C-alpha positions in Angstrom: 0.1 0.2 0.1 1.5 3.2 -1.1 0.0 5.6 1.7 -1.7 5.0 4.7 -3.4 7.9 6.8 -3.7 7.0 10.7 -5.8 9.7 12.3 -7.0 10.0 15.7 -10.7 9.5 16.0 -12.4 12.8 16.9 -15.5 12.8 14.8 -18.7 11.0 14.8 -17.9 9.7 11.5 -14.5 8.3 12.4 -16.1 6.7 15.4 -18.7 5.1 13.4 -16.1 3.7 10.8 -13.9 2.5 13.8 -17.2 0.8 15.3 -18.2 -0.9 11.8 -15.0 -1.8 10.7 -15.0 -5.4 11.8 -18.3 -5.8 10.0 -16.4 -5.4 6.7 -13.1 -7.2 7.6 -14.6 -10.4 9.1 -17.6 -10.5 6.4 -18.4 -14.1 6.2 -16.1 -15.5 8.7 -17.9 -18.1 10.5 -15.6 -17.9 13.7 -15.6 -14.2 14.5 -18.4 -13.1 17.2 -18.8 -9.5 17.3 -18.8 -6.9 19.9 -21.8 -5.1 20.6 -21.4 -1.5 18.7 -22.8 0.0 22.0 -20.3 -1.5 24.4 -17.5 -0.2 22.1 -18.8 3.3 22.1 -19.1 3.3 25.8 -15.6 2.2 26.3 -14.5 5.5 25.2 -17.2 7.6 27.0 -15.8 8.7 30.4 -19.7 9.3 31.5 -20.1 5.3 30.9 -16.8 4.0 31.7 -15.8 4.6 35.1 -12.4 2.8 34.1 -11.4 6.0 32.4 -11.2 7.9 35.9 -7.8 6.2 36.0 -6.8 5.4 32.4 -6.2 7.5 29.2 -7.6 6.3 26.1 -7.3 7.2 22.5 -9.0 5.5 19.2 -7.0 5.7 15.7 -8.3 4.8 12.4 -6.2 4.0 9.3 -7.6 5.0 5.9 -6.3 4.2 2.6 -5.5 6.8 -0.3 -9.2 6.2 -1.4 -10.8 7.1 1.9 -11.6 3.4 2.6 -11.2 2.0 6.2 -8.0 -0.3 6.5 -7.5 -0.7 10.2 -8.2 0.5 13.6 -6.5 0.3 16.9 -6.8 2.1 20.5 -4.0 3.1 22.8 -4.7 3.0 26.4 -2.7 3.8 29.7 -3.9 2.5 32.8 -2.0 4.7 35.4 -3.3 2.3 38.3 -1.9 -0.8 36.6 1.4 0.9 35.9 1.7 2.2 39.5 0.8 -1.3 41.0 3.2 -3.2 38.6 6.0 -0.4 38.6 5.9 -0.1 34.7 5.4 2.4 32.3 3.5 0.6 29.5 1.1 1.9 26.9 -1.4 -0.9 25.8 -2.9 -1.3 22.6 -6.2 -2.8 22.0 -9.2 -3.0 19.6 -6.5 -3.8 17.0 -8.0 -4.7 13.5 -6.1 -4.5 10.0 -6.1 -5.6 6.7 -3.2 -8.0 5.5 -0.9 -5.5 4.8 2.3 -4.5 6.8 2.0 -0.9 6.2 -1.4 -0.3 8.0 -0.2 -2.5 11.2 3.0 -0.7 11.2 1.3 2.6 11.0 -1.2 1.6 13.7 1.3 0.6 16.0 3.5 3.5 15.4 0.6 6.0 16.1 0.0 4.0 19.6 3.9 4.2 20.2 4.3 7.7 19.5 1.2 8.7 21.8 2.6 6.5 24.6 5.8 8.1 24.3 4.5 12.0 24.4 3.0 10.7 27.9 6.2 9.2 29.2 5.7 5.5 28.6 8.5 3.1 27.9 6.9 -0.1 26.8 4.1 -1.1 24.5 1.9 -4.1 25.3 -1.2 -5.9 23.9 -3.6 -6.6 23.1 -5.3 -5.8 26.3 -8.0 -3.6 27.4 -8.2 -0.9 30.4 -9.1 -3.8 32.9 -8.5 -7.4 33.0 -11.7 -8.2 32.1 -11.6 -6.5 28.8 -10.8 -8.8 26.0 -7.1 -9.5 25.9 -4.7 -11.4 24.0 -4.2 -12.2 20.3 -5.0 -15.5 19.2 -2.1 -17.4 17.9 -3.7 -20.9 17.4 -6.9 -22.7 16.6 -8.4 -19.9 14.2 -10.9 -22.6 12.8 -12.8 -22.5 16.2 -15.6 -20.3 17.2 -14.9 -17.3 19.6 -17.1 -15.9 22.4 -18.9 -13.4 24.2 -15.3 -12.3 26.0 -12.6 -13.2 23.7 -10.7 -11.7 20.8 -10.6 -13.5 17.3 -8.3 -12.8 14.6 -7.0 -13.8 11.3 -4.0 -16.0 11.3 -1.5 -13.0 9.7 -2.2 -11.0 12.8 0.8 -12.7 14.9 3.0 -12.9 11.7 2.5 -9.0 11.5 3.4 -8.6 15.3 6.6 -10.8 14.8 7.6 -8.9 11.8 7.0 -5.9 13.7 9.7 -6.7 16.5 7.2 -7.7 19.2 8.2 -10.4 21.6 5.8 -12.7 23.8 4.9 -11.4 27.5 2.6 -14.0 28.3 0.3 -16.4 26.9 -3.4 -17.6 28.0 -5.1 -21.0 26.9 -8.7 -22.1 27.3 -10.2 -25.2 28.9 -12.3 -27.1 26.7 -14.4 -29.7 28.6 -17.2 -32.2 27.7 -20.0 -32.1 30.4 -20.1 -35.4 32.0 -23.5 -37.2 33.1 -22.6 -37.8 36.4 -20.1 -35.6 39.0 -17.0 -37.6 38.8 -16.3 -39.3 42.2 -12.9 -37.5 42.8 -15.0 -34.3 42.6 -18.1 -35.8 44.7 -15.5 -36.8 47.5 -13.9 -33.6 47.8 -17.1 -31.7 47.8 -18.2 -33.9 50.5 -15.1 -33.2 52.8 -15.2 -29.3 52.4 -18.8 -29.6 53.4 -18.0 -31.8 56.7 -14.5 -30.4 57.8 -14.7 -26.8 56.7 -18.6 -25.9 57.1 -18.8 -24.9 53.4 -22.0 -24.7 51.4 -23.1 -23.5 48.0 -25.6 -20.3 47.9 -27.5 -19.5 45.1 -28.0 -15.7 44.7 -31.8 -14.3 44.0 -32.0 -10.6 42.5 -32.7 -9.2 45.9 -29.2 -10.9 47.4 -27.4 -8.9 44.6 -29.1 -5.6 44.8 -30.3 -5.3 48.3 -28.0 -7.4 50.5 -25.0 -6.5 48.8 -23.9 -10.0 47.7 -22.7 -8.4 44.1 -20.1 -6.2 46.0 -19.1 -9.1 48.2 -18.3 -11.0 44.9 -16.2 -8.7 43.4 -14.4 -7.9 46.5 -13.6 -11.5 46.6 -12.6 -11.3 42.7 -10.1 -8.5 44.0 -8.6 -10.5 46.5 -8.1 -13.5 44.4 -7.0 -12.0 41.0 -4.6 -9.4 42.7 -1.5 -11.3 42.1 -2.2 -12.2 38.3 -0.6 -10.6 35.3 -1.7 -6.7 34.9 -4.6 -7.1 37.3 -5.8 -3.9 38.9 -8.6 -3.9 41.3 -12.1 -2.5 40.4 -12.9 0.6 41.8 -16.6 0.7 43.6 -18.0 2.5 40.4 -16.7 -0.2 38.2 -18.2 -2.8 40.3 -21.4 -0.9 40.2 -21.2 -0.9 36.4 -20.5 -4.4 36.2 -23.3 -5.7 38.7 -25.9 -3.4 36.8 -24.8 -4.6 33.2 -24.0 -8.5 33.5 -25.8 -9.9 36.7 -29.3 -9.5 35.1 -28.0 -11.6 32.1 -26.9 -14.5 33.9 -29.2 -17.3 35.2 -28.7 -17.6 39.0 -28.8 -21.3 39.0 -25.5 -21.0 36.8 -23.7 -18.9 39.4 -22.8 -20.7 42.5 -21.3 -18.9 45.6 -19.5 -20.9 48.3 -19.9 -19.5 52.1 -18.3 -20.5 55.0 -19.9 -21.0 58.3 -19.9 -17.3 59.0 -21.7 -16.5 55.9 -18.4 -15.1 54.3 -18.1 -15.4 50.4 -15.0 -17.7 50.0 -15.6 -18.7 46.3 -17.6 -17.7 43.3 -18.1 -19.3 40.0 -19.7 -17.0 37.1 -21.1 -18.9 34.3 -23.7 -18.6 31.6 -24.7 -20.3 28.4 -22.6 -19.2 25.3 -24.0 -16.4 23.5 -21.6 -16.8 20.3 -24.3 -17.6 17.6 -26.8 -15.0 18.9 -24.0 -12.4 19.0 -23.4 -13.4 15.4 -26.9 -12.9 14.3 -27.2 -9.4 16.2 -24.0 -8.3 13.8 -23.1 -6.4 16.8 -26.6 -4.2 16.8 -29.4 -4.7 19.5 -31.7 -2.7 17.3 -34.1 -3.6 15.4 -33.7 -7.0 15.8 -30.2 -8.2 18.0 -32.2 -7.8 21.3 -34.3 -10.8 20.2 -31.6 -13.0 19.3 -29.8 -12.5 22.7 -33.1 -12.9 24.9 -33.9 -16.0 22.8 -30.2 -17.6 23.6 -30.4 -16.5 27.3 -34.0 -17.7 28.2 -35.5 -20.0 25.4 -33.2 -21.8 23.2 -29.7 -22.1 24.7 -26.6 -23.3 22.5 -25.0 -26.4 23.6 -22.0 -24.9 25.2 -21.5 -23.1 28.5 -19.0 -20.3 29.2 -17.0 -20.6 32.3 -16.5 -16.7 32.7 -14.6 -17.0 35.9 -13.8 -18.8 39.1 -12.3 -17.0 42.1 -11.5 -18.5 45.4 -10.5 -16.8 48.4 -6.6 -17.6 49.2 -7.3 -18.8 52.8 -9.6 -21.4 51.0 -7.6 -22.6 47.9 -7.0 -26.3 48.1 -9.8 -27.0 50.4 -12.3 -28.2 47.9 -14.1 -25.0 46.9 -13.7 -26.1 43.0 -15.2 -29.2 43.7 -18.2 -27.6 45.4 -18.5 -25.9 42.3 -18.4 -28.7 40.0 -21.0 -30.9 42.3 -23.3 -28.4 41.9 -23.0 -27.2 38.3 -22.6 -30.4 36.3 -26.1 -31.7 37.1 -27.6 -28.0 36.1 -25.5 -28.2 32.8 -27.0 -31.5 32.1 -30.6 -30.1 33.1 -29.8 -27.3 30.5 -28.7 -29.8 27.8 -25.3 -28.3 27.7 -23.0 -30.7 26.0 -19.6 -28.9 26.8 -18.2 -26.0 28.4 -15.0 -23.7 27.6 -13.5 -21.3 30.2 -12.3 -17.7 29.5 -8.4 -17.4 29.0 -6.3 -18.8 32.0 -2.6 -17.7 32.1 -0.6 -21.0 30.8 1.7 -20.8 33.9 -1.3 -20.9 36.6 -0.5 -24.4 37.1 -2.9 -24.6 40.2 -5.9 -23.2 38.3 -5.3 -25.4 35.2 -4.6 -28.6 37.1 -8.2 -28.5 38.8 -9.7 -29.7 35.5 -8.0 -33.0 35.1 -10.6 -35.1 36.3 -12.6 -33.7 33.3 -10.2 -34.6 30.5 -9.8 -31.4 29.4 -8.2 -30.2 26.1 -6.3 -26.7 25.9 -7.3 -24.7 23.0 -7.3 -21.2 21.7 -3.9 -20.0 22.8 -3.4 -16.3 22.6 -0.6 -13.8 23.4 0.2 -10.5 25.0 2.9 -9.1 22.9 5.6 -6.4 24.3 8.0 -4.2 22.7 10.2 -1.4 24.1 9.6 2.0 22.9 
């Protein structure tokens, strides 16, 4: 390509092109699952995204000589993360581009320059503002359908990152399991012991528990504590917690959200799971209106897909290894069968988190969809 024009997204037209570019890029791709356009726009809106209270974000868009959109990217600086991890990183996210090295180079260069102007020393990504944003470029299994919470990209993407001098910082993998008809004996035995020896029990939250009895905040307080040591994690602020509770808890079938309490009624474990929305999101093409909401509601309430999404599992550090995970599986496996889920897939899990990955062994897991965070010195 002779000329690539990368500019900051500052107009309504540019933002529209930024949001809609993936529709043309992945047109006809059966594995890509779109974000909701509304969610992308709200990411850049300080009134809608409390993460911008401690982060800067700048969207960039790339045009060719004819004015066609050929790529997009966002630069992100999470000052809280940089302070916690003693780094000076500018992150890149929302990266999409045609298979042209001039385009990917120009996009990355724009974020690099933006980061340098703000005193940053390294560039890393793909990452979002927060750890629960989509992160990690897919480097394997490009022929498997993506999900609500993960990035999909074409096989040429990691080749561009290598050509641009990036190196691996960390990898994540996802765990894929077939749902057994019965709870494996190892889990049943461990769950029995955890109840008898440690007084642990499963609680299913009601809407009133979340909205009126403070369980939503208890769950996120636990997540902040359990995830604190993990790569790049920054604790959610109270405003972020309120946003997540209001946005996502209403979507989840409470049967699929077991909470573990100890004898004192303290929350020591939580598993947030839901039926897959991949097919429904593909049908929406990223838009709720006029009929996108129907496809999502249908998948959530009436006609579920065969896959369950294990969005996250968090266990209090003092209770890890005491059978909490076994309680989750003992509770969820019968419910998954009742919902006619055939298989389940976790969100991305760090490849070096051996304790987390080993818990799946009794379910004969396969590890799929490796994705990578890249890093380079500026």
